[in-house]
GUGUZA-941138 format. One record per atom (N, C-alpha, C, O): z, y, x; atom name; residue number from 1. Coordinates in steps of 0.2 Angstrom, whole numbers. Layout:
N
+-------+-------+-------+------+-----+
|    c3 |    c2 |    c1 | site | pos |
+-------+-------+-------+------+-----+
|     Z |     Y |     X |   CA | NUM |
...
+-------+-------+-------+------+-----+
//
This chain:
79
+-------+-------+-------+------+-----+
|    c3 |    c2 |    c1 | site | pos |
+-------+-------+-------+------+-----+
|    45 |  -152 |   -96 |    N |   1 |
|    46 |  -151 |  -103 |   CA |   1 |
|    43 |  -144 |  -105 |    C |   1 |
|    43 |  -139 |  -101 |    O |   1 |
|    39 |  -144 |  -111 |    N |   2 |
|    36 |  -138 |  -113 |   CA |   2 |
|    41 |  -133 |  -117 |    C |   2 |
|    45 |  -136 |  -121 |    O |   2 |
|    42 |  -127 |  -115 |    N |   3 |
|    46 |  -123 |  -119 |   CA |   3 |
|    45 |  -122 |  -126 |    C |   3 |
|    39 |  -123 |  -128 |    O |   3 |
|    50 |  -121 |  -130 |    N |   4 |
|    49 |  -120 |  -137 |   CA |   4 |
|    43 |  -115 |  -139 |    C |   4 |
|    40 |  -116 |  -144 |    O |   4 |
|    43 |  -110 |  -135 |    N |   5 |
|    38 |  -104 |  -136 |   CA |   5 |
|    31 |  -107 |  -136 |    C |   5 |
|    26 |  -104 |  -139 |    O |   5 |
|    30 |  -112 |  -131 |    N |   6 |
|    23 |  -114 |  -130 |   CA |   6 |
|    21 |  -120 |  -135 |    C |   6 |
|    15 |  -121 |  -135 |    O |   6 |
|    26 |  -123 |  -138 |    N |   7 |
|    24 |  -128 |  -143 |   CA |   7 |
|    19 |  -126 |  -148 |    C |   7 |
|    20 |  -121 |  -151 |    O |   7 |
|    14 |  -131 |  -150 |    N |   8 |
|    10 |  -130 |  -155 |   CA |   8 |
|     4 |  -125 |  -154 |    C |   8 |
|     0 |  -124 |  -158 |    O |   8 |
|     3 |  -123 |  -147 |    N |   9 |
|    -2 |  -119 |  -146 |   CA |   9 |
|    -8 |  -123 |  -142 |    C |   9 |
|   -13 |  -120 |  -141 |    O |   9 |
|    -7 |  -129 |  -142 |    N |  10 |
|   -13 |  -133 |  -139 |   CA |  10 |
|   -13 |  -133 |  -131 |    C |  10 |
|   -18 |  -136 |  -128 |    O |  10 |
|    -8 |  -131 |  -128 |    N |  11 |
|    -8 |  -130 |  -121 |   CA |  11 |
|    -8 |  -137 |  -117 |    C |  11 |
|   -12 |  -138 |  -113 |    O |  11 |
|    -4 |  -142 |  -120 |    N |  12 |
|    -4 |  -149 |  -117 |   CA |  12 |
|   -11 |  -152 |  -118 |    C |  12 |
|   -13 |  -156 |  -114 |    O |  12 |
|   -14 |  -151 |  -124 |    N |  13 |
|   -20 |  -154 |  -125 |   CA |  13 |
|   -25 |  -152 |  -121 |    C |  13 |
|   -29 |  -155 |  -118 |    O |  13 |
|   -26 |  -145 |  -120 |    N |  14 |
|   -30 |  -142 |  -116 |   CA |  14 |
|   -30 |  -144 |  -108 |    C |  14 |
|   -35 |  -146 |  -105 |    O |  14 |
|   -24 |  -145 |  -106 |    N |  15 |
|   -22 |  -147 |   -99 |   CA |  15 |
|   -25 |  -154 |   -98 |    C |  15 |
|   -28 |  -156 |   -93 |    O |  15 |
|   -23 |  -158 |  -103 |    N |  16 |
|   -25 |  -165 |  -102 |   CA |  16 |
|   -33 |  -166 |  -103 |    C |  16 |
|   -35 |  -170 |   -99 |    O |  16 |
|   -36 |  -163 |  -107 |    N |  17 |
|   -43 |  -163 |  -108 |   CA |  17 |
|   -46 |  -160 |  -101 |    C |  17 |
|   -51 |  -163 |   -99 |    O |  17 |
|   -44 |  -155 |   -99 |    N |  18 |
|   -46 |  -152 |   -92 |   CA |  18 |
|   -45 |  -157 |   -87 |    C |  18 |
|   -50 |  -158 |   -83 |    O |  18 |
|   -40 |  -161 |   -86 |    N |  19 |
|   -38 |  -165 |   -81 |   CA |  19 |
|   -43 |  -171 |   -81 |    C |  19 |
|   -45 |  -174 |   -76 |    O |  19 |
|   -45 |  -173 |   -87 |    N |  20 |
|   -49 |  -179 |   -88 |   CA |  20 |
|   -56 |  -177 |   -86 |    C |  20 |
|   -60 |  -181 |   -83 |    O |  20 |
|   -58 |  -171 |   -88 |    N |  21 |
|   -65 |  -168 |   -86 |   CA |  21 |
|   -66 |  -168 |   -78 |    C |  21 |
|   -71 |  -170 |   -75 |    O |  21 |
|   -60 |  -165 |   -75 |    N |  22 |
|   -60 |  -165 |   -68 |   CA |  22 |
|   -60 |  -172 |   -65 |    C |  22 |
|   -64 |  -173 |   -60 |    O |  22 |
|   -57 |  -177 |   -67 |    N |  23 |
|   -56 |  -183 |   -65 |   CA |  23 |
|   -63 |  -187 |   -65 |    C |  23 |
|   -66 |  -190 |   -60 |    O |  23 |
|   -67 |  -186 |   -71 |    N |  24 |
|   -74 |  -188 |   -72 |   CA |  24 |
|   -78 |  -185 |   -66 |    C |  24 |
|   -82 |  -189 |   -63 |    O |  24 |
|   -78 |  -179 |   -66 |    N |  25 |
|   -82 |  -175 |   -61 |   CA |  25 |
|   -81 |  -178 |   -54 |    C |  25 |
|   -85 |  -177 |   -49 |    O |  25 |
|   -75 |  -180 |   -52 |    N |  26 |
|   -73 |  -182 |   -46 |   CA |  26 |
|   -75 |  -190 |   -45 |    C |  26 |
|   -73 |  -193 |   -40 |    O |  26 |
|   -77 |  -193 |   -50 |    N |  27 |
|   -79 |  -200 |   -50 |   CA |  27 |
|   -74 |  -205 |   -52 |    C |  27 |
|   -75 |  -211 |   -51 |    O |  27 |
|   -68 |  -203 |   -55 |    N |  28 |
|   -63 |  -207 |   -57 |   CA |  28 |
|   -66 |  -211 |   -64 |    C |  28 |
|   -70 |  -208 |   -68 |    O |  28 |
|   -64 |  -217 |   -65 |    N |  29 |
|   -66 |  -221 |   -71 |   CA |  29 |
|   -61 |  -221 |   -76 |    C |  29 |
|   -62 |  -223 |   -82 |    O |  29 |
|   -54 |  -220 |   -74 |    N |  30 |
|   -49 |  -221 |   -79 |   CA |  30 |
|   -43 |  -216 |   -77 |    C |  30 |
|   -43 |  -213 |   -71 |    O |  30 |
|   -39 |  -215 |   -81 |    N |  31 |
|   -33 |  -211 |   -80 |   CA |  31 |
|   -27 |  -215 |   -83 |    C |  31 |
|   -27 |  -218 |   -88 |    O |  31 |
|   -21 |  -214 |   -79 |    N |  32 |
|   -15 |  -218 |   -81 |   CA |  32 |
|    -9 |  -213 |   -80 |    C |  32 |
|    -8 |  -210 |   -75 |    O |  32 |
|    -4 |  -213 |   -85 |    N |  33 |
|     2 |  -210 |   -84 |   CA |  33 |
|     7 |  -216 |   -83 |    C |  33 |
|     8 |  -220 |   -88 |    O |  33 |
|    11 |  -216 |   -78 |    N |  34 |
|    15 |  -222 |   -76 |   CA |  34 |
|    22 |  -222 |   -79 |    C |  34 |
|    25 |  -227 |   -79 |    O |  34 |
|    24 |  -216 |   -82 |    N |  35 |
|    31 |  -216 |   -84 |   CA |  35 |
|    31 |  -210 |   -90 |    C |  35 |
|    32 |  -204 |   -89 |    O |  35 |
|    30 |  -213 |   -96 |    N |  36 |
|    31 |  -208 |  -102 |   CA |  36 |
|    37 |  -211 |  -106 |    C |  36 |
|    37 |  -216 |  -109 |    O |  36 |
|    42 |  -207 |  -106 |    N |  37 |
|    49 |  -209 |  -109 |   CA |  37 |
|    47 |  -210 |  -117 |    C |  37 |
|    44 |  -206 |  -120 |    O |  37 |
|    49 |  -216 |  -119 |    N |  38 |
|    48 |  -217 |  -126 |   CA |  38 |
|    51 |  -212 |  -131 |    C |  38 |
|    49 |  -211 |  -137 |    O |  38 |
|    56 |  -209 |  -129 |    N |  39 |
|    60 |  -204 |  -133 |   CA |  39 |
|    56 |  -198 |  -133 |    C |  39 |
|    57 |  -193 |  -138 |    O |  39 |
|    51 |  -197 |  -129 |    N |  40 |
|    47 |  -191 |  -129 |   CA |  40 |
|    41 |  -192 |  -134 |    C |  40 |
|    35 |  -193 |  -132 |    O |  40 |
|    43 |  -191 |  -140 |    N |  41 |
|    38 |  -193 |  -146 |   CA |  41 |
|    32 |  -189 |  -146 |    C |  41 |
|    27 |  -191 |  -147 |    O |  41 |
|    33 |  -182 |  -144 |    N |  42 |
|    27 |  -178 |  -144 |   CA |  42 |
|    22 |  -180 |  -139 |    C |  42 |
|    16 |  -179 |  -140 |    O |  42 |
|    24 |  -182 |  -133 |    N |  43 |
|    20 |  -184 |  -127 |   CA |  43 |
|    16 |  -190 |  -129 |    C |  43 |
|    10 |  -191 |  -128 |    O |  43 |
|    20 |  -195 |  -132 |    N |  44 |
|    17 |  -201 |  -134 |   CA |  44 |
|    12 |  -200 |  -139 |    C |  44 |
|     7 |  -203 |  -139 |    O |  44 |
|    13 |  -196 |  -144 |    N |  45 |
|     9 |  -194 |  -149 |   CA |  45 |
|     2 |  -191 |  -146 |    C |  45 |
|    -3 |  -193 |  -148 |    O |  45 |
|     3 |  -186 |  -142 |    N |  46 |
|    -2 |  -182 |  -139 |   CA |  46 |
|    -7 |  -187 |  -135 |    C |  46 |
|   -13 |  -187 |  -136 |    O |  46 |
|    -4 |  -191 |  -131 |    N |  47 |
|    -8 |  -196 |  -127 |   CA |  47 |
|   -12 |  -201 |  -131 |    C |  47 |
|   -17 |  -202 |  -130 |    O |  47 |
|    -8 |  -203 |  -136 |    N |  48 |
|   -12 |  -208 |  -141 |   CA |  48 |
|   -17 |  -204 |  -144 |    C |  48 |
|   -23 |  -207 |  -145 |    O |  48 |
|   -16 |  -198 |  -146 |    N |  49 |
|   -22 |  -194 |  -150 |   CA |  49 |
|   -28 |  -193 |  -145 |    C |  49 |
|   -33 |  -193 |  -147 |    O |  49 |
|   -26 |  -193 |  -139 |    N |  50 |
|   -32 |  -191 |  -134 |   CA |  50 |
|   -35 |  -198 |  -131 |    C |  50 |
|   -39 |  -198 |  -126 |    O |  50 |
|   -33 |  -204 |  -134 |    N |  51 |
|   -36 |  -210 |  -132 |   CA |  51 |
|   -32 |  -214 |  -128 |    C |  51 |
|   -35 |  -220 |  -126 |    O |  51 |
|   -26 |  -212 |  -126 |    N |  52 |
|   -22 |  -217 |  -121 |   CA |  52 |
|   -19 |  -222 |  -125 |    C |  52 |
|   -17 |  -221 |  -131 |    O |  52 |
|   -19 |  -228 |  -122 |    N |  53 |
|   -15 |  -234 |  -125 |   CA |  53 |
|    -9 |  -236 |  -121 |    C |  53 |
|    -9 |  -235 |  -115 |    O |  53 |
|    -4 |  -238 |  -124 |    N |  54 |
|     2 |  -241 |  -120 |   CA |  54 |
|     0 |  -248 |  -118 |    C |  54 |
|    -1 |  -252 |  -122 |    O |  54 |
|     0 |  -248 |  -111 |    N |  55 |
|    -2 |  -255 |  -108 |   CA |  55 |
|     4 |  -258 |  -105 |    C |  55 |
|     3 |  -264 |  -103 |    O |  55 |
|     9 |  -255 |  -105 |    N |  56 |
|    15 |  -258 |  -102 |   CA |  56 |
|    22 |  -254 |  -104 |    C |  56 |
|    21 |  -249 |  -107 |    O |  56 |
|    27 |  -258 |  -104 |    N |  57 |
|    34 |  -255 |  -106 |   CA |  57 |
|    39 |  -257 |  -101 |    C |  57 |
|    39 |  -263 |   -99 |    O |  57 |
|    42 |  -252 |   -98 |    N |  58 |
|    48 |  -253 |   -94 |   CA |  58 |
|    54 |  -252 |   -97 |    C |  58 |
|    56 |  -247 |   -99 |    O |  58 |
|    58 |  -258 |   -99 |    N |  59 |
|    64 |  -258 |  -103 |   CA |  59 |
|    69 |  -254 |  -100 |    C |  59 |
|    71 |  -254 |   -94 |    O |  59 |
|    72 |  -249 |  -104 |    N |  60 |
|    78 |  -245 |  -102 |   CA |  60 |
|    77 |  -242 |   -95 |    C |  60 |
|    82 |  -241 |   -91 |    O |  60 |
|    71 |  -239 |   -94 |    N |  61 |
|    70 |  -236 |   -88 |   CA |  61 |
|    72 |  -229 |   -87 |    C |  61 |
|    72 |  -226 |   -82 |    O |  61 |
|    74 |  -226 |   -93 |    N |  62 |
|    75 |  -219 |   -93 |   CA |  62 |
|    82 |  -217 |   -96 |    C |  62 |
|    83 |  -220 |  -102 |    O |  62 |
|    86 |  -214 |   -93 |    N |  63 |
|    93 |  -212 |   -96 |   CA |  63 |
|    92 |  -205 |  -100 |    C |  63 |
|    93 |  -200 |   -97 |    O |  63 |
|    91 |  -206 |  -106 |    N |  64 |
|    91 |  -200 |  -110 |   CA |  64 |
|    98 |  -197 |  -111 |    C |  64 |
|   102 |  -201 |  -112 |    O |  64 |
|    99 |  -190 |  -111 |    N |  65 |
|   105 |  -187 |  -111 |   CA |  65 |
|   109 |  -188 |  -118 |    C |  65 |
|   115 |  -188 |  -118 |    O |  65 |
|   105 |  -189 |  -123 |    N |  66 |
|   108 |  -191 |  -130 |   CA |  66 |
|   107 |  -198 |  -132 |    C |  66 |
|   112 |  -200 |  -136 |    O |  66 |
|   102 |  -201 |  -131 |    N |  67 |
|   100 |  -207 |  -134 |   CA |  67 |
|   102 |  -213 |  -129 |    C |  67 |
|   101 |  -219 |  -131 |    O |  67 |
|   104 |  -212 |  -123 |    N |  68 |
|   106 |  -217 |  -118 |   CA |  68 |
|    99 |  -220 |  -115 |    C |  68 |
|    94 |  -216 |  -115 |    O |  68 |
|   100 |  -226 |  -113 |    N |  69 |
|    94 |  -229 |  -110 |   CA |  69 |
|    88 |  -230 |  -115 |    C |  69 |
|    89 |  -233 |  -120 |    O |  69 |
|    82 |  -228 |  -113 |    N |  70 |
|    76 |  -229 |  -117 |   CA |  70 |
|    71 |  -232 |  -113 |    C |  70 |
|    71 |  -231 |  -107 |    O |  70 |
|    66 |  -235 |  -116 |    N |  71 |
|    60 |  -238 |  -113 |   CA |  71 |
|    56 |  -232 |  -110 |    C |  71 |
|    56 |  -227 |  -113 |    O |  71 |
|    52 |  -234 |  -105 |    N |  72 |
|    46 |  -230 |  -103 |   CA |  72 |
|    40 |  -233 |  -104 |    C |  72 |
|    40 |  -239 |  -103 |    O |  72 |
|    35 |  -230 |  -106 |    N |  73 |
|    28 |  -233 |  -107 |   CA |  73 |
|    23 |  -231 |  -101 |    C |  73 |
|    24 |  -226 |   -98 |    O |  73 |
|    19 |  -236 |   -99 |    N |  74 |
|    13 |  -235 |   -95 |   CA |  74 |
|     7 |  -234 |  -100 |    C |  74 |
|     6 |  -238 |  -104 |    O |  74 |
|     4 |  -228 |   -99 |    N |  75 |
|    -1 |  -226 |  -104 |   CA |  75 |
|    -8 |  -226 |  -100 |    C |  75 |
|    -8 |  -222 |   -95 |    O |  75 |
|   -13 |  -228 |  -103 |    N |  76 |
|   -20 |  -229 |   -99 |   CA |  76 |
|   -25 |  -227 |  -104 |    C |  76 |
|   -25 |  -228 |  -110 |    O |  76 |
|   -31 |  -225 |  -100 |    N |  77 |
|   -37 |  -223 |  -104 |   CA |  77 |
|   -43 |  -224 |   -99 |    C |  77 |
|   -43 |  -221 |   -94 |    O |  77 |
|   -48 |  -227 |  -101 |    N |  78 |
|   -54 |  -227 |   -98 |   CA |  78 |
|   -58 |  -221 |   -99 |    C |  78 |
|   -58 |  -218 |  -105 |    O |  78 |
|   -60 |  -218 |   -94 |    N |  79 |
|   -64 |  -211 |   -95 |   CA |  79 |
|   -71 |  -212 |   -97 |    C |  79 |
|   -75 |  -207 |   -97 |    O |  79 |
+-------+-------+-------+------+-----+
//
């Protein structure tokens, strides 16, 4: 989880873009996040903005401390 002080500075975007560049340089053709909690709206929005699509859903796979069980997404992108 990103601290409140780090939010809005583009750190997660920079890290994700860098990881995609490195993956391409290493010969990878795609990238996948296997477990993105649906309650993590910031992450879901970020990955979507960077071109990742939700390709799977794991029902009630994560127990959120306030929302109870929520789905998890599998998010994928061709590089």
